[in-house]
N, C-alpha and C positions, 0 to 999 in steps of 0.2 A: 504494499499499499504506499502511496506517495503523497506528499504535500508538495506540489510544484515538482521540483527535481530532487527533493530529499525524501529517502526511504524512512517511513515512520512506523510501519508495521509489517509483519510477516506471518504467514501461516503455512506450516508444514503438513502435508497430507500424504497418508500411505494407504495402500490396498491392505485390507485386513484379512488374513486368510481365515476362512470359517468353514466348517465341514458341510454345512447345510446351505448357508447363503454366501454365494460367491461375489455378491454385489455390495460389499461394505467398504467404504472409505472412512478413515479415521484421522482425526486430527492428532499430530504428534507435538505440535509446538504452536502457540499463539502468543505473538510478542508485539507489544505497542510501546513506543518510547515514552518514558515518564511524563513528558510535557503534554502528551496526548491522551493520557489515561484518565478515566473518571468521567468521560463526557459522551460515552456510548459509541465511540468510533469503533473500537474492538468487536463489539457485539453486532454492529451493522456490517462490519467487514466479514466477520464469521458467517453472518446470515447470507450475504451475497455469495460467498463461496459455497455455501450449502445449497443455495438455489441452483448454482451452476452444475454441481455434482447431481442434484436431484433431476434435473432436466436431462442428464446423460443416463439416467435409469439406476443411479446408485443410492443406497442407504448411506446417509451421512451422520457421523456420530462424533461426540467428544467427551472425554472424560477429564475432569479438572479438580483441583483442590482450592482454586482462587476463589475466595469467599464473595468477592464482588461480582465475578463472572456468574457464579452459581445463582446468586440473587438477581441478576439481570436477566438470565436465561429462563429462569423459574417464572418470571412475569411475562414471557413471550408465548403467545399461544401455539406458534409454529415449532416450538422446542418442548418435546416432552420428556420428562424425567424418567429415566429407566432404572436407576439404582442410586442409593444415597447412604452412605455410612462409612465405616472403617473396614478395611480389608483384613482377612484373617490369613496368618502365616500358614502357606501351604505346607504340608507334611513332606512333600516331596522336594522342597527347596534345599539346595545345597548350603551347607554351613557358611561358606565364604559369602554367599549371597544375602544371608540373613541379616548381616551387619547393616546392609543399606535398605532393608525392608522398612517401609514407611506406614506401618500398620496403625500407628497413633493417629494419622492424618485422615480426616473426613474427605471423601471424594464424592462427586456427583457425576453420573453418566447421563448424557442427554442424546436423543435422537432428533433429527429435523423432520418435521411433518409439513408437507405442503398447505 
């Protein structure tokens, strides 16, 4: 996302491999420069990207721990909350990965609906 010639935001999107639904795209990163935060630009940018992928026939999803984004998306009728809460430590997770597990952080998963 640009303001004139200055990059002010970025969204990373990946194809999410799923055994049943092969049409899922998921946000990996949403970044908005600090001077542009808090005025709804990130949510509008995210929604425009979601509309683009929806038009291409994909399910579009985001999982976030950003409280302001959760609050903003929760007020938008085109964003449906799919899950909310803390993740549990998977029993199959290797010991070295457990150190970086963020199970104490609440996350919300949203799906875009037209």
